[in-house]
C-alpha positions as a printed Julia matrix, in Angstrom:
351×3 Matrix{Float64}:
  32.54   4.1   113.75
  34.88   5.19  110.96
  33.07   2.88  108.56
  29.71   4.25  109.7
  30.99   7.78  109.32
  32.34   7.07  105.83
  28.92   5.84  104.73
  27.43   9.04  106.08
  29.93  11.15  104.16
  29.15   9.26  100.98
  25.46   9.97  101.46
  26.19  13.65  102.12
  28.24  13.87   98.93
  25.47  12.1    97.0
  22.88  14.58   98.3
  25.08  17.6    97.6
  25.82  16.52   94.03
  22.5   14.95   93.06
  20.08  17.26   94.88
  21.86  20.62   94.75
  18.8   22.18   93.15
  16.88  21.54   96.37
  19.23  23.59   98.52
  16.57  26.22   99.25
  14.21  23.46  100.37
  16.86  22.01  102.69
  17.6   25.49  104.02
  13.93  25.96  104.84
  13.7   22.53  106.47
  16.62  23.27  108.78
  15.22  26.7   109.67
  11.78  25.33  110.51
  13.25  22.43  112.48
  15.19  24.87  114.69
  13.47  25.37  118.06
  13.71  29.1   117.5
  10.85  28.65  115.0
   8.81  26.75  117.59
   9.31  29.43  120.25
   8.79  32.5   118.06
   6.17  31.22  115.59
   4.41  28.02  116.64
   3.97  28.75  120.34
   1.98  32.03  119.95
  -0.44  30.36  117.57
  -1.04  27.31  119.7
  -1.2   29.27  122.94
  -4.21  31.34  121.79
  -5.89  28.42  120.04
  -5.21  25.53  122.41
  -3.35  26.45  125.6
  -2.58  22.92  126.82
  -0.89  22.04  123.53
   1.25  25.17  123.7
   2.4   24.34  127.2
   3.23  20.76  126.23
   5.11  22.05  123.18
   7.38  24.25  125.34
   8.05  21.57  127.95
   8.83  18.97  125.29
  11.11  21.33  123.36
  13.0   22.58  126.41
  13.45  19.24  128.19
  14.26  17.55  124.91
  16.93  20.11  124.0
  18.39  19.92  127.5
  18.59  16.14  127.21
  20.12  16.58  123.76
  22.86  18.7   125.3
  23.64  16.09  127.95
  23.65  13.27  125.41
  26.0   15.2   123.14
  28.42  15.67  126.03
  28.25  11.93  126.79
  28.39  10.54  123.23
  31.13  12.82  121.79
  29.67  12.71  118.3
  31.73  13.93  115.37
  30.41  16.15  112.61
  31.04  15.38  108.91
  32.56  18.73  107.99
  35.5   18.29  110.35
  35.67  14.45  110.58
  36.42  14.17  106.87
  39.56  16.29  107.31
  40.9   14.6   110.45
  40.17  10.9   109.91
  42.81   8.41  108.8
  40.14   6.19  107.28
  41.01   7.22  103.73
  44.74   6.63  104.21
  46.95   8.26  101.6
  44.01   8.85   99.28
  42.14  12.13   99.01
  39.08  12.36  101.26
  35.69  13.16   99.74
  34.97  16.84   99.19
  32.1   18.15  101.3
  30.54  21.52  100.63
  29.88  23.83  103.55
  27.07  26.31  104.05
  26.33  29.16  106.49
  24.45  26.76  108.79
  26.99  23.9   108.55
  29.51  25.0   111.12
  27.69  24.26  114.37
  30.04  24.14  117.34
  28.62  21.38  119.53
  29.07  17.6   119.28
  26.98  15.95  116.59
  25.08  13.11  118.27
  22.14  13.12  118.49
  20.94  15.75  116.05
  19.26  18.63  117.92
  17.26  19.7   114.84
  15.91  16.21  114.23
  15.19  15.7   117.91
  13.43  19.04  118.3
  11.4   18.64  115.13
  10.29  15.13  116.1
   9.18  16.27  119.56
   7.36  19.34  118.3
   5.6   17.57  115.44
   4.57  14.71  117.74
   2.94  17.23  120.05
   1.11  18.98  117.19
  -0.09  15.77  115.53
  -1.39  14.23  118.73
  -3.09  17.56  119.58
  -4.94  17.64  116.28
  -6.02  14.03  116.71
  -7.2   14.85  120.22
  -9.31  17.7   118.83
 -10.81  15.31  116.3
 -11.71  12.9   119.09
 -13.3   15.66  121.19
 -15.38  16.76  118.19
 -16.52  13.17  117.75
 -15.13  12.91  114.26
 -16.64   9.96  112.27
 -14.44   6.82  112.53
 -13.65   6.69  108.81
 -12.75  10.39  108.63
 -10.69  10.04  111.83
  -8.75   7.11  110.42
  -8.02   9.06  107.21
  -6.96  12.1   109.24
  -4.75   9.96  111.45
  -2.99   8.38  108.46
  -2.62  11.77  106.73
  -1.14  13.54  109.76
   1.36  10.81  110.62
   2.39  10.6   106.96
   2.99  14.37  106.83
   5.03  14.13  110.03
   7.17  11.33  108.63
   7.77  13.25  105.39
   8.71  16.41  107.27
  11.14  14.57  109.52
  12.62  12.78  106.51
  13.17  16.17  104.86
  14.75  17.57  108.02
  17.08  14.56  108.29
  18.08  14.86  104.66
  18.68  18.59  105.18
  21.03  18.05  108.12
  23.03  15.42  106.2
  23.05  17.58  103.06
  24.5   20.5   105.08
  27.29  18.2   106.33
  26.27  19.05  109.9
  25.29  15.48  110.86
  25.78  11.85  109.96
  22.67   9.81  109.11
  22.79   7.77  112.33
  22.79  10.99  114.35
  19.61  12.31  112.8
  17.89   8.94  113.2
  18.88   8.88  116.87
  17.55  12.39  117.22
  14.15  11.51  115.75
  13.61   8.48  118.02
  14.79  10.37  121.12
  12.58  13.34  120.34
   9.48  11.19  119.95
  10.32   9.34  123.18
  10.67  12.6   125.15
   7.38  13.9   123.72
   5.56  10.67  124.56
   6.84  10.61  128.13
   6.12  14.29  128.87
   2.69  14.1   127.26
   1.62  11.79  130.09
   2.72  14.28  132.77
  -0.42  16.2   133.78
   1.38  18.55  136.14
   2.96  20.52  133.32
  -0.46  22.08  132.63
  -0.82  23.49  136.12
   2.78  23.93  137.29
   3.25  26.66  139.9
   5.77  29.48  139.57
   7.97  27.76  142.1
   7.92  24.61  139.96
   9.07  26.64  136.93
  11.75  28.38  138.97
  13.16  25.24  140.61
  13.0   23.25  137.35
  14.93  25.97  135.57
  17.46  26.15  138.38
  17.88  22.37  138.55
  18.37  21.91  134.81
  20.88  24.76  134.67
  22.82  23.6   137.73
  22.86  20.01  136.56
  24.27  20.92  133.16
  26.87  23.31  134.58
  27.78  20.9   137.36
  28.15  18.03  134.91
  30.41  20.2   132.74
  32.59  21.18  135.73
  32.78  17.63  137.03
  34.04  16.28  133.72
  36.39  19.22  133.37
  37.94  18.35  136.77
  38.31  14.75  135.52
  40.22  16.04  132.53
  37.42  15.84  129.95
  37.06  18.94  127.8
  33.4   19.19  126.75
  34.14  22.16  124.51
  36.53  20.14  122.34
  34.33  20.73  119.31
  34.7   24.5   119.33
  38.34  24.29  118.23
  37.41  21.87  115.45
  34.67  24.17  114.2
  36.98  27.14  114.14
  39.7   25.13  112.43
  37.74  23.43  109.67
  34.94  25.84  108.87
  35.76  27.42  105.51
  34.55  30.85  106.63
  35.17  32.11  110.18
  31.95  34.17  110.21
  29.95  30.94  109.87
  31.03  29.82  113.33
  28.42  31.36  115.61
  28.61  31.56  119.38
  24.87  31.01  119.64
  25.36  27.39  118.54
  27.58  26.57  121.53
  26.15  24.28  124.23
  25.85  26.95  126.94
  24.16  29.45  124.62
  21.56  26.8   123.77
  21.17  25.91  127.45
  20.5   29.49  128.57
  18.09  30.16  125.69
  16.05  27.14  126.71
  16.13  27.98  130.4
  15.06  31.53  129.58
  12.16  30.14  127.56
  10.95  27.9   130.37
  11.36  30.62  133.0
   9.59  33.13  130.76
   6.66  30.78  130.34
   6.34  30.51  134.12
   6.52  34.26  134.54
   3.91  34.82  131.84
   1.42  32.27  133.19
   1.71  33.59  136.76
   1.92  37.29  136.07
  -0.9   39.64  137.17
  -1.41  40.56  133.52
  -2.28  36.96  132.58
  -4.45  36.49  135.65
  -6.43  39.57  134.69
  -7.13  38.45  131.12
  -7.2   34.66  131.02
 -10.98  34.43  131.6
 -11.94  37.27  129.34
 -12.36  37.76  125.61
 -12.24  34.14  124.53
 -13.83  35.03  121.2
 -12.24  33.97  117.93
 -11.53  37.55  116.73
  -9.78  38.34  120.03
  -7.64  35.22  119.77
  -6.72  35.97  116.16
  -5.82  39.48  117.22
  -3.56  38.08  119.96
  -1.87  35.73  117.49
  -1.27  38.47  114.93
   0.04  40.98  117.46
   2.24  38.39  119.16
   3.85  37.26  115.92
   4.46  40.86  114.9
   6.12  41.81  118.19
   8.17  38.62  118.27
   9.55  39.36  114.82
  10.63  42.77  116.1
  12.18  41.18  119.18
  14.0   38.69  116.97
  15.82  41.56  115.29
  17.46  42.36  118.62
  20.96  40.99  118.37
  23.98  41.52  120.58
  27.7   41.14  120.41
  29.35  37.86  121.49
  32.6   39.56  122.46
  31.61  39.63  126.15
  30.49  36.14  127.06
  28.72  36.91  130.33
  26.69  39.75  128.82
  25.91  37.57  125.76
  24.56  34.7   127.91
  22.53  37.03  130.15
  20.99  38.78  127.17
  20.23  35.44  125.49
  18.41  34.27  128.62
  16.51  37.54  128.9
  15.5   37.65  125.26
  14.13  34.11  125.42
  12.16  34.95  128.57
  10.64  38.06  127.02
   9.7   36.04  123.91
   7.36  33.93  126.07
   6.05  36.85  128.14
   4.82  38.68  125.04
   2.21  36.18  123.78
   1.18  34.82  127.22
   0.68  38.04  129.17
   1.59  41.31  127.47
  -0.41  41.05  124.26
  -3.69  39.73  125.75
  -3.54  42.34  128.51
  -2.88  45.16  126.04
  -5.71  44.09  123.72
  -8.08  43.81  126.65
  -7.24  47.37  127.65
  -7.79  48.59  124.11
 -11.17  46.88  123.82
 -12.22  48.14  127.22
 -11.32  51.7   126.23
 -13.37  51.33  123.02
 -16.38  50.09  125.01
 -16.09  53.0   127.41
 -16.09  55.44  124.5
 -19.28  53.89  123.11
 -21.04  54.4   126.44
């Protein structure tokens, strides 16, 4: 593994020295690959344009990130920015110099890459959805073949850019991002065949959220009893990150877990709320949908500005869960209901 890690460090150094002018592009790639972008930007758009794709996107993202957490706890993957300081691979010689950036100092284990895994799953869902639309519209075979090649090519290029970004930031080794891509596509392919995710009851959402949370916490406690510290990476991040303020609590495993569980639970609440029931069969026009998309994105950007202190862990985790749940309630139930009320009031005034 040391040899494999050393090759990864060499590639990171090569990217940082030879492609430093592309830093803004790599920053953007990492930001877009984060599931936060999928939850706050992609989901509202897909939900009001193609509901089944939006549901599949959330299930793939949440289950994939949960699996990523478990795999990280099992694989104990190093990260380049601390491995290069602690390894004995270089002997008495000076180790390579890796630059660090504000998004470098993630606190969880490194394998597989969560960004690569999440991006692969989300893009697989979107590409297959667009191809499904083309099939439904009876797209001519030649045009469909061209569209198929173009979409898969774009996906490959985006994932390549995401992988390069994570290596450039010294947050992951190359084999970790490759593992993330393949695992993300596998999760998306498996879940795409599960038809029940499109009609899951509120009890299914509740018990799934409860099971995933209890499994992760129970797994953590079991290994802790056996003498395995699954938070071993937090000390390394705090020790080797060049700036303490770059070590963020929201990158810890439990913060990620509760955000995802809040997202899944919020989706269930939104789909089974009286507000959604009242509006789901009304105002299916394109202007109404565009209005829902615009209003949802605006409100979610306001919600995203809501930040809270990490000094009190319990409060931080509870608020993270709540914020993620509200982020799914807004586009699924609150915004469509509010717009329906506004349009109904306008119609009453006309009469």
